[in-house]
Structure formats: C-alpha cells, structure tokens
N, C-alpha and C positions, 0 to 999 in steps of 0.2 A: 401401600398406596392404591388408590383406587383409579383406573384409567377407562375413562368412557370408550365404549366400542368404536373402533374406525378411528382411535387418535394417532396410532402409528401410521396407518393407512394414509391418513389426509397429511402427515408431516412428509412422508415419503412422496406423496404425490405434490406437495407443494415442492420440496427439494428438485424433484424432477422436473417441473414446471419452470423454475427459476434457471435450471440447467439449460433447457430449451429457449430461453430467453436469449441467451448469449451465443447459441450453439452455431450461428450463421455469421459470426465474425463481429456482432455489434460490439463497439468499442465503448469502454466504460468501466465499471467496476461491483465487486459484490464484497462487502466486508461485514462478517459478524464477529461478535466477541466469542469465538470459537477456539479452544486453546491451541490445535494443530497448525492455526494460522497465525500464531502470535509468538514472537522472540524477544527477548529482554533490551537486546540491542539493535541496532539498525544494520549489523553484520550478520545477524541471525546465527549466532553460535550455540545460545543457550534458549530452548524452549520456555516461554511463560508456562510456570505449574504451579502458581498459587496466588492467592488475594494478595493483592497490594505490590504484585511484581510489576515494574514498569514495562511499557509496550515501546520497543524502537523500531521494530518490524512488524507491520499489519499486512499479511499476505491477501490479495484478492482471490477471491473464490471463484471468479466467474468462468475461469477455463479448467477448473476442477482440480487445480493443484498440480497438474500432472507434469512430470519431467520431460523436456525433450530429450533428443537421442544424445547418446555418449559423444562428445566433440573428440576425444582423444581415442581415435577409432581403432587403432592397432595396439594390441595387448603389449608389445614390445616397447612402445612408448610410455602406456601406462606404468609398466612394471621397471622400466629402464633395464632390459633384457639386451637392448640393442644402442648402439653409439650412433646412431642414425637416425633418420626420422623428423619430428617436430621440432626437435630441442636444439636452441644454441647456446652454446656455453660461454658464459664470460670468465674472465681470468679467476681462477681458484676454485671453479666448479670442474669435477670430472663425473664420467658415467663408468661404472664398472660393477659387476658383481651383483648387478639386480637393483642398484640403488643409484641415485645421483648424491654426490658428495661436495661438500663444501667446507672449505677450511680456511677461512679469509675474514677480513673486516668488510669489505665492500664488495659487491660484484652482483652480477646476475645469472639466472638460468630462464630463458624465455621460450616461448612455443605460439607462433601466429596461430590460433584457433578459428579466426574468424569473427570474435566477439562483436556484437552488435553495441552501439551506443546506446544509454539509457535503458539497459536490461539488467534484469536478476539473475544469477548465476548460482546454482549449488556445486560447491566445489568440497573434495574430499582428498586428503592426504594424509599417509602415513609418517610421521616426523619422529627419527629418533635423534636426540638431542645431546650433546656434550656439554656446549655452553652457546652464550649469546643469543639473540634473536634471530628467527626466520620471519620474513615477511612475504607475505602473499597479495599479489597487486593485479586484478584484473582491469584490463584495458587501462592502467594508468590511474586509475580512480579507487577509492574506498579501500585502503589498504586493511590488512588483518595480520596481526603480529603473533607468533607463538612462541612461548618460552617453555614449553614443556613438550614430552615426548608423548607419542600416542597418536591415534587414528582421530582426525579431527575433519567434521563436516560442517560446513558455514555456508551462508546465502553473502554474495558479494554483489555490490550495483557499480555498474560501470557510468561513466559520466557522459554527458551530450557530447562532449570532444574528444572521447575516449579513442583509444586504439584498440585494433583487433586483437593485441597481444596479451597473454598471461605472464606474469612477471612473478619468478620467485627471487627474493633478494637477500644475501646475508649481512645483516646489519648487526650493529653493535658485537662483531667476532663471532658471528654464528660458527660454530662448528657441530657438523652433524650430518645426516643423510635424510633424503626423502625417497619415497615410492609410493605406488598404488595409488597414481593421481585419476580423478573422475573430475570432469567438468560436463554440467548439464543445465540447459536453460529452464529457468523457472519463470515461466511467462505469466505477463500480467501487468496491471497498473498497480503495483506494491506500493504500501503507505510507509514512509520511515521516518525518522526521527535520530540524528545522528546526537544532538546535545541533550545528554544524561537528563539536566535539569527540566527540560521542555517535553519529556516523555508524559503521555497520558498513564492511567493505571488501570489494570484489571482488578475488577469486583465482582462479587456475585451479590445479589439482591437478597432480601428475606424469604422470596418465593425459590430461591434456587436459581435463579436467571441471571446468566455472565453479561456483564456490561464493559465498556470502556468508560472511565471517568476521566472527564475533561475538566481540568481545574480552574480554568478563568484566567490566570495570571500570565502564564506563558505557553500552556499544553497545546500542541499541535501536531499533525502528520502531514507529510506531503509526496504526492506521486510526481516524478519527473517527467512523467508523459500521460497522456491521456486528455488534458484540457485542449483549449483552444478550440472547440466547437462553434459553429455559426448557424448551421441550419436546423436546428431543435436542441430539447435539452430536456431532461428528467432527473431530478433527484427525489428519493423517498428516505425517509429516516425515522425508525422507531425511537423514541428520546423522551427523557424526563428532563426538562430546563430547569436549571438554577439560576442563581442570580435576580434580578429583579429591574423594574422599570427604571430608564437612565441607563441601562446595560445594553449596548448591541453585542449579541451572541451571534458570531459565524457559523454556519454549517458547512458551507461550500464556497469555496472562490478560485474561480481562474482570473480574476479580473485584473487589467492593468489600467492604466489612466485613461477613463472612458471607454474601456474596451472588456470584453468578456462579460461573465455572469458571476453574481456572487447571491447567495440564498441565506438569510439569519433570522433571527428573532430580533426585531430592533428595539430601540429604546423604549418604545410604547408596548412592549409585549405582543406586538404581531408578527405572523409570519411574513416577510417580505423578501422578494426578489429584485433584483436590478439588472439589466442588459444595456451594454454601452454600444454606441454606433461610431465611436471614436471621436465623437464631438460632445455627447453628454450621454447618461443614465438615463433609462425609463425604468421606473420603478413603480411595483405593484406590492400592495400590503393588504393582508386580510382584515375584514371588518371585526372578527372576533379576535378576542386575545389568547394567548397561550399563557397558561396559568403555572405559575413555579410549581414544582413537585408533583406534578400531574403527568400520568402517561398519555402520550400524542402518537399518532402518525401523521406527519407532516408530509407534504407534496408539493413539489414547485416544478413544473415544467411549460415548455414551449412548443407548441404543435399547429400547424397550418397557419402562421404568421401572429397565433395569439398567444399571451404570457398567462399563466393560470397559477393561482395558489390555493391549496387544498387541506383542510384540516380533517382529520378523521374519517374521510371519505364523505364529508358534507358537500354542500353545494360548492363547486369551483367559481372563485372569483376571477375574472379576467380584465383584460385591455390589450389592446393592439401592440404587437412587439416591434421594437425598431429593428433595420437590418442591421445584424450584430456584427461587429468588428471582432475577430478574434483575439482573445486572451493569452494568457501564458501559455506555453506548450504544456505544462503540468497543472497540478491542481493543489490546493490546500484543504485539508479538514480540520475544523477548530480555528480557522484563523482567516482575516481577511489579507489578502495577498498586498492591499496598499496601507491599511491603517493598522498599525501595530497594537493599538488599544482594544482592536474587536477580536476579542478572542471567546469562544464557546467557554461557557460554565454549564455543564449538565453531565447526564448518563447516557451515552451512545450504545445501545442493544445492536442494531443494524441499520447498514446504509446501502442504498442501491443506488447507481448512477448510470446514465445512459448519454452518449454523445452523440449528438448530431440528430437526434430523434426525442419526440414527446413520448413516444410509444402510441399503442392503440388503448383504447378504454378497457378492453378485455386484459390487455398484460397490464396495465395499472392496478386493474382490480385483483389480478394475482399477485401483485406485488405487497398491495396493502393486506391481503391475506397472510403472506408470509411475514411482513412485518409485524402485524398483530400476534402471530404464532411465536415471534422472537421475544415480545414483550410482555405477553402475557393480557392482550385485551380481547 
C-alpha cells in the first residue's frame, strides 16, 4: 500500500482537533463506525467484530471513551472480604469467604453507589454458577442476565427515573457466588437499540472504510440524553444515501409536536432541516438534490438566529430561525421522533453533533475535513 507523506500526521491532527472541539464541556456526540465503540446488543456484552454484525450500542467518542473512577472504592467491598460497607443483603444472600453467596429463588443484594439517571456504566463481575440465572440491574433499569460462570464485563444503561442503586438479583433459583465487582461510568450520549430487529448493521465498503448500514424499515438508534437544545445546533454527517424520491430519510431528530429539530433527506431528495417554536415548524431545504449512491458531507446548523444547510462544503443556504422550543430530552439517529415512516436508508460513516451551538466556521471546516477522511472524499 502506498501512503502519501503526511497522511498519518493529518489523521492524527484531525483526531486531536476533534478531541479539542469537545474538551470544554460542549454537549453533543461523535459517532464513527469504529469497532472499539460498537457492541452487538444495547447491554454491551459482546463487541462488534465482523461485518454484518448488528449494532445495539454505539458509543459516543466525544469524551475519549475514558472510564470514570471506580464507584466501589473499598477493595473489601469489591472482593467481599468484609460483611460491611456498601452491601445490603436480602433473604438468601450471605457474604463470607471472599464472595457473596446466593442459594434462593428470589432475592437481591444491593449497593447504593450514587448511580446517575440516564447514564451508561461499565460493570464487571466474576460469577461462579451452579444453576439458575443471575440478574444485574443498575438503577432499576436495563437488566442483564447471566447463566454461565466466568468474569463478565458489560455496559448497562440507567433509566431517566432510575435509582442510585446497583441490584444483583437471584432469579430462576440461582445458586452460586459473585466476586470482584467493578462499576465505572462510561460517560457520553451513547446510542442504543434494545430491539434486535431494529439494530443497524456494521459493514465495510470496497475501499476498506467501515460504515453503519441503516436499512430503512425500522433501523435506528437513540440516546436518552443530549437532545432538547434551543440556542443553537450543528449536525454533520458523512453519508451515502439510499432510497429515492418520495422517501423521507431522517438523519437526526429530537422533535416533538412542533418542537425541537430534525434533519433529513426529504421526499424531493433535498437536505432539509426543521425547527419548531411550539406552534409550527420552520423548514429549510437545499436547492441541490442529494443523489442516491453518492458520497456526501451533509451539514445543518443554527447560528446567530439563522438556519443553514450545506452540502459538501459548498454555499450554505439559509433562512431566519424561529425561537426554538426544546424537543425531547434525548435524540434519535435514523428515525423521526414523530413519524414512524421516516426512517433513514443509507450508509453512515461518521456523524458529529453539537447541542446549543452552531460552532464557528473554523470548527465546521475542521469537521468537514474529519468527515471527508472517514468517507474518502
């Protein structure tokens, strides 16, 4: 393979600039078709590792994928060498000999770890199973069940109205032990799809560039957080659109009834953005069309009270923006929040999202260069 001088340096520079974009707490998301950020299911047990694998969890790279501090800070509580500390034992649970033992049909072992609502945590637990099912449930939402022995690492999502408590539940007559507990925050606006049939697919194109295939019938991914912006907006996508005229293909949506923002390729094959003021949507569509099967860098943003759409870094078209009424607390990629028929069909190589800012032109130019590097433009 022949590599042009400076190629790796340019890639490293773009990666560094993207990291700097979000370094000061800017809310949003950075999503690449990058294997270390992809898992087969929404609970993040198995990594995506081959083409045609489904994508149930697509992690936000914006914060560098760095794990937070260990929430079970005392080794005695992680290793169950003490019968004190974090743990509250339900009927049937005991702590002795360096493990927590269960020999019951139902019951729970709990620890109040201060888990935050609508967050993702990486959890590790060593299970020695004799029979039954062990259920791990952070914050009372998104349980993960284990029926095999071994050291299990997974990612679990707390609900918007969850509790700060980590639950271990013995179900279907679980008999066994647990040990070596670790709980760390994986911060970011991660995208999930809990329904197997609605998960998009990891693929690689003829040039070796990875992308996420969103198949147009029910595929989409959602973040429970990060939506609801009112004072600015930016989304940029490296994408090959499929479908055709007469099909609205949604890229981003946090829209409610006449609230929030959504960006799509509309039924006329134009890049379109709509923003709601609580009474009606203001919509801006590009003059040029987006051709099926062609690579594009598509951008839609709101800055200084003006809405813009821009294709491949060309002339940005604009219209006055409304006073935006906040949409949903989270957002969806690949589907309109309001219209079940508006699914994306296409290949998404990378997507950058910023909340409550349209960014500067210099930042948008950096984003375009980054997106081009992902799709090969």
